[in-house]
C-alpha positions in Angstrom: 22.7 -70.3 80.7 20.6 -67.1 79.3 19.7 -67.6 75.7 19.9 -64.6 73.1 16.7 -63.2 73.7 15.5 -60.1 71.6 15.8 -57.1 73.8 12.3 -56.0 74.8 13.5 -53.3 77.0 11.3 -50.2 76.6 14.2 -48.1 77.7 16.6 -49.4 75.3 16.5 -46.5 73.2 18.0 -44.7 75.8 20.8 -47.4 76.8 21.6 -48.3 73.4 24.8 -46.6 72.4 24.2 -47.1 68.7 21.3 -44.7 68.7 20.6 -43.8 65.0 19.4 -40.5 64.0 16.9 -40.2 61.6 17.6 -38.4 58.6 15.5 -35.6 57.8 14.4 -34.5 54.2 17.3 -31.8 53.8 20.0 -34.4 55.1 21.9 -34.4 58.4 23.6 -30.8 57.6 22.1 -27.8 59.1 23.4 -25.8 56.3 21.3 -27.8 53.8 18.1 -27.5 55.8 18.6 -23.7 55.9 19.1 -23.5 52.1 16.1 -25.9 51.4 14.0 -23.6 53.8 15.1 -20.5 52.0 14.2 -22.1 48.5 10.8 -23.3 49.8 9.9 -19.8 51.4 11.2 -18.0 48.2 8.8 -20.2 45.9 5.7 -19.2 48.4 6.8 -15.4 48.1 6.8 -15.5 44.5 3.5 -17.5 44.3 2.1 -15.1 46.8 3.2 -11.9 44.9 1.7 -13.3 41.6 -1.4 -14.1 43.4 -1.6 -10.6 44.8 -1.0 -9.1 41.4 -3.8 -10.9 39.8 -6.2 -10.3 42.5 -5.4 -6.3 42.4 -5.9 -6.1 39.0 -9.0 -8.2 38.8 -12.0 -6.1 37.9 -9.9 -2.9 37.4 -10.4 -0.6 34.2 -7.9 -1.0 31.4 -7.0 1.8 29.1 -5.4 0.0 26.2 -7.0 1.8 23.4 -7.6 5.1 25.3 -4.0 6.8 24.2 -4.6 5.7 20.5 -8.2 7.1 20.7 -7.1 10.5 22.2 -4.2 10.8 19.4 -6.6 9.9 16.8 -9.0 12.7 17.9 -6.1 15.2 18.3 -5.3 14.2 14.5 -8.8 14.6 13.1 -9.2 17.9 14.9 -5.8 19.3 13.5 -6.6 18.4 10.2 -10.0 19.6 10.2 -9.3 22.7 11.6 -7.0 23.4 8.8 -9.3 22.5 6.3 -12.0 24.7 7.9 -9.7 27.7 7.3 -8.0 26.5 4.1 -10.4 24.8 1.8 -12.4 26.7 -1.1 -15.2 24.4 -1.0 -18.1 25.0 1.0 -19.0 21.2 1.6 -15.4 20.5 2.6 -15.3 23.3 5.2 -18.7 22.3 6.5 -17.5 18.8 7.0 -14.4 20.0 8.5 -16.1 22.3 10.9 -18.8 19.8 12.1 -16.1 17.0 12.4 -13.7 19.2 14.4 -16.5 20.3 16.7 -17.8 17.0 17.4 -14.6 15.4 18.1 -13.4 18.3 20.3 -16.3 17.7 22.4 -15.6 14.0 22.6 -11.9 14.4 23.2 -12.5 17.0 26.0 -15.1 14.4 27.8 -12.6 11.5 27.4 -9.5 13.5 28.6 -11.5 14.7 31.7 -12.5 11.1 32.4 -8.8 9.8 32.0 -7.4 12.6 34.2 -9.8 11.4 37.0 -9.4 7.4 36.2 -6.1 6.8 34.3 -2.8 6.7 35.9 -1.1 9.9 36.6 1.3 10.3 33.4 -1.1 8.3 31.2 -1.6 11.2 28.9 1.8 12.6 29.1 3.2 11.1 26.0 0.4 11.3 23.9 1.1 14.1 21.2 -1.5 16.8 20.4 -0.1 17.7 17.2 1.4 15.8 14.2 3.6 17.9 11.9 3.4 15.1 9.2 -0.4 16.3 8.9 0.5 19.8 8.3 3.1 18.7 5.6 0.7 16.4 3.8 -2.0 19.3 3.9 0.5 21.8 2.7 1.7 19.3 -0.3 -2.2 19.0 -1.3 -2.4 22.7 -1.4 0.9 22.9 -3.5 -0.5 20.3 -5.8 -4.0 22.1 -6.0 -5.7 19.0 -4.7 -6.6 20.3 -1.0 -10.1 19.0 -0.5 -9.3 15.5 -1.9 -6.0 15.2 -0.1 -7.9 16.4 3.3 -10.6 14.0 2.7 -8.1 11.1 2.1 -6.3 12.0 5.3 -9.3 12.4 7.4 -10.9 9.3 6.2 -8.0 7.3 7.2 -8.1 8.8 10.7 -11.8 8.4 11.0 -11.6 4.7 10.0 -8.9 4.0 12.5 -10.9 6.3 15.1 -13.8 4.0 14.7 -11.9 0.8 15.0 -10.1 1.9 18.1 -13.4 3.2 19.8 -15.1 -0.3 18.7 -12.2 -2.2 20.2 -12.1 -0.2 23.6 -15.7 -1.1 24.5 -14.5 -4.1 26.3 -11.5 -2.4 28.3 -13.9 -1.0 31.1 -16.3 -2.2 33.5 -17.1 1.6 34.0 -20.3 2.7 32.4 -19.2 6.3 32.5 -16.4 5.4 30.1 -18.6 3.1 27.9 -21.2 6.0 27.6 -18.5 8.3 26.6 -17.1 5.6 24.0 -20.4 5.1 22.7 -21.3 8.8 22.4 -18.2 9.3 20.3 -18.8 6.2 18.1 -22.5 7.4 17.6 -21.3 11.0 16.7 -18.6 10.0 14.2 -20.8 7.3 12.6 -23.5 10.0 12.1 -20.9 12.5 10.4 -19.6 9.5 8.6 -23.1 8.7 7.2 -23.2 12.6 5.7 
């Protein structure tokens, strides 16, 4: 009689009718495996997009403060041109003309740089004039206090302008832009030190 021996037949897996399928990670269903594959692929796609965005923007120039700088330059120019035409004081007219001429040059240089290096529509929404400036200066004229009104207004613009210039120094790896910003800051500091 044959004893119950363990079956050591190397081909038993073929002959065994109770061949058990190994379960995969997604289970037995093809639908589950497809969904899992799509989810894993989606995660990799999102990670790849994030990595590409980071790599694409690394080392690129930033223009965080430039719109504000151009806007403040425009305000200083507008107020100073009005003061150089309107003031009765020679000192105020001289200051306004000097400030206007200096900022006009710095404004032209920065705008030229931005047109070449910033996104195409960057300067599109930067206002060139401000109606509020005209109304404040007209009120100063009607109050017989034009010079003080102009000086208060332009000093607030110059303070903000200098702050933005200092903040913008870290925006760019470009030596050209850094030179423009430093020149603007030097010009305004010389005038401010009058």
